[in-house]
N, C-alpha and C positions, 0 to 999 in steps of 0.2 A: 806545568800543563802536560796532558797526555794527548798524543796524536796517533790516531788509528786510521789505517788505510782500508777503505771499503771499495774503492775503484781506482785502478791504476792505468787503464788502457786509454788510448786516444782514438778519436775519429768515429769508431763504431765498435760495439761490443763484439768480442771474439771468444765465446766460450768453446772449450774443447780440450782434449788431452794435451795438445801441444802448447797451451797457454795456462795450464792448471796451476803452475807454481807461482808465476808472477801475477796471474789473474787476467780474466777476460772482460771484467766490468769496466765501464767508463767512469770518468772522474768523480770521486766522492771521498772526502776526508772528514773525520770527526775529531774535533778539538774539545777536550773537556778540562775545565779548570779545577783547581783545588777546592773551590767553594761550590762546585757543581754546575757552573755555567756551561752550556753546550752550544758549540758552533758546528755547523755543517758546511763545509766548503765544496760548493758545486753539487749538482743534483743529477749526475749521470746515472747509469743503470745500477751502480753500486749502492745508491741510496735506498733501494728497496729493502735490503737486508740490514741497513744501519740501525733501525729502531731496536733491534735485538741488543744493541749496546747501550741502551738508555737505562738509567736507574729508575726504579718504580716511582720515585718521588719527583721526577722531572715533569714540570708543568709548562715549560717554555723552551722552544728550540728556535734558533736563528739560522737561516739558510743564507749563506753569502755566495752569490753567483759571480764568477769572474766575467762571464759574458753569456750570450744566449744562443750560441751554436748548439745544434741538437744533441751532440754527445755530452753536453754539460747540463741539459735540462730534461732529457728524455725519461729519466726515472722519477721526475717530480710528481707525476700523477699517481705513482705507486707508493708514495711516502706515507706510511701509516698514520703519523700524527695529524695529517691534514683531515683525516676522517674521524678524529676523536674530539667530541664537543668540549671536553675538559682540557684540551691542549691549546696553548697560545703559540702560534707559529708566525714568525716574522721572516719575510723574504726580502733580501737586499740585492740590488743589481745595478750595474752601471747606467748612468743617465744617458738619454738620447736627446738630440736636438729636435726630434720630430714627434715621438710617441712616448707616453709614460710607460712604466714597467708593467702595469696591469694590462694595458692594451697589447703590448708585445707578447706577454706570456699567454694571453688569450688566443693568440694565433695557433698555439699548440694545444692548450687546455680548453678545447671546445670542438664540437663536431666540425668536419668529419674526421679529424685526427685523433680526438679523444672524446669519450662520451659524457664527461662531467665538466661543467663550467666552474671556473674559479668561484663565482658568486654562490654556487650551490654547496661548497665545502662546509661541513659543520663545525670545523675548528674556529677559534678566534684568530682570524687571519689579518695580518697587516703587511702592506707592501711599501718598500722604501727605495727611492733612488739613493745610491751610495753618495754621501756628502763629500764635498771637496775638502772640508776640514776633518780633523781627527774626530772620532766618536767612541763612545764606550758602550759595551754590552756586558752587563754584569761586572765581573772582575777583569775583563779584557779591555785593553786600550787598543784601538784599531785605526789604521790609516790605509787608504787605498789610493793608488796612483795609476793613471792610464799608462798602459804598456803597449809595445809594438805587436799588434795582431789585427787582422782584418775585422772591422766592426768595433763598436765601443767595448773595450776590454780593460779590466783592471787587475792589478796584482795586490794582494793583501799582506800587510804587516801587522802581526798580532802579538801584543805584549801582555805579560802578567808579571808585574814587578820587574825584576831585572832580566827575566827570561823572554826571549823574542824569537818568533818564527816568521817565515815568509812563504807565500804560496803563489807561484806563477806557473800554472800547468801549460799555458799557451803563450809563448813569448819568443820573439825573434829579435834579440838585441843586436845581432850582427848585420841586420838589413841596411844596405846602402853604404857600408864602410869598406875600405880597401884592405884594412888590417884590423882584426878584432882580438882583444878589446882596444878601444881608444880611451880618451880621458874619461874619468868617472862622471863628470858633469854632463857629458854628451852621451852617456850610455843609458838606454831605456831600462827602467827597473832598478837602477842603482839605489834610489832613496828607499825602496821597499826592502831590499836585501842587505843593506849596509850593516855589517857586524852581527848578523843574526846567528843564533845558536843552531838553527835548523832551517835549511833552504830546500823547499820542494820545488823543483824546476823542470820545465820542459826539456826532454832529451829525445825527441821523436826520431831523428834521422842519423844515419852515418854521414860522413863527409861526402861520399860519392852520391848518396841519395839527395843530399841538400843541394848539390850543384844543379839539379833539375827542378828544384822546388823553392827557389829563392822567392820570397814574397808571400809564401803560403802561411807564414806566421809561426814557424817552429824553429827549434834549435837542434844542433848536433850534440853528441856527448862531449866532444872537445870544446865546443863553444860554451856549453853549460859549466864545465870545469873552469874554463878561463873566466867566465862571468862570476862564479862563486869566489874565485881567488881575488878578482878585482874588488869584490864587495867585502872581503874579509869574513865570509861565512865560515862557521866552525864545523859544519857538516852538510853534505849535499846528498839529497835523495832524488834519484832520477825518476821522473814520472811521465805520464802521457805516452806510454809505449805504443809504437806503431802497430796497427792491427796485423801487418804482415810479418812481424818479428815473433818468432817462437821463443819459448824458454831457453832453448839451446842457443838461438841467435843472441838473445840478450846477455846470457852468460859470457859469450865471446866478445860482444861489443863493449861490455863494461870492463872486462879484463884488459882488452886492448887499449881502451881509453885511459885507464889508470896507469898501465905500463908506459904509455906514450907521454902522459902529462906529469906523472910523478907528483900528484897533489900532496900538500902537507896536511890535508884534512881528510876524514873518512868520506868515501863515496860508495853508495850502495844503490841498488835498483829497488824501487818500490815494489812490494809484494802485498797482495791482499791479505788482510788479517794481521799484518805486522804492526806493532805498537812501539812508538818512540816516547819515552818519558823524559821530559825536560825540566830543568830546575836545579838549584844548588844541591839537592839531596838525591838527584836522579842517578841512574847508572851511567858510568863513563861511556863516551862514544865508542862505537865498534871500531875494530882495526881497519886498515886500508885494504878492504877486500870488496869483491863485487857482491854476488847474491849470498 
């Protein structure tokens, strides 16, 4: 599979010269299979440019939302395939005990926040609550598990044959523990990330920032590296960069985290436009560096 970063920022889009290298758009990742199946992970502001990466013959796109916080759905109304009558678009999101996915998305995709209703979109649109059981989309076998973050939130595990990736851009597995990590079976997100070839994981805070933000639903670089090590991930990509962190800040944070943790697997910071090719015939992992 091929994994392309279209949005790497968390909380709010932060375009500008100080964020140009890692990117200022909020969460969006394109996953394309060998047979042409296309998944879009989250619909942050990065999704606006994502259709440029679609092959001309693609007629179906599946958008998998981890949760419905604004930074993960604010680009949905600007997603070109929604306005194409010849396109089939499936939107998947975590289930709620009170409202269905359509009702919750309509809170944003309707006036006064947005001029177009979901019901008026010309594409062939289908909405799905993410099932508790594993499910298949094209060549991909997918499982989703509720993870530690305010509101209904899932992490996705996506497999194509022996190749597996995991996506958890908003995740706080260290919440409520005196020492992290603890045992695997007690760690939020472990079933999603176990033994994956590529882990895209929340690394929003430094250790000092996290001390004042416990319970906000995010991780530090050190926690993310420890989590990846606990899960046996083969490569870690740091995502959901804090809006206050410039490119220079992120360079330093990643380098310091790697120097302190000495991970046995590659650790890199997600940058908009970067592509990761996964599979038996893909390029070998990058060395132990930051950006």
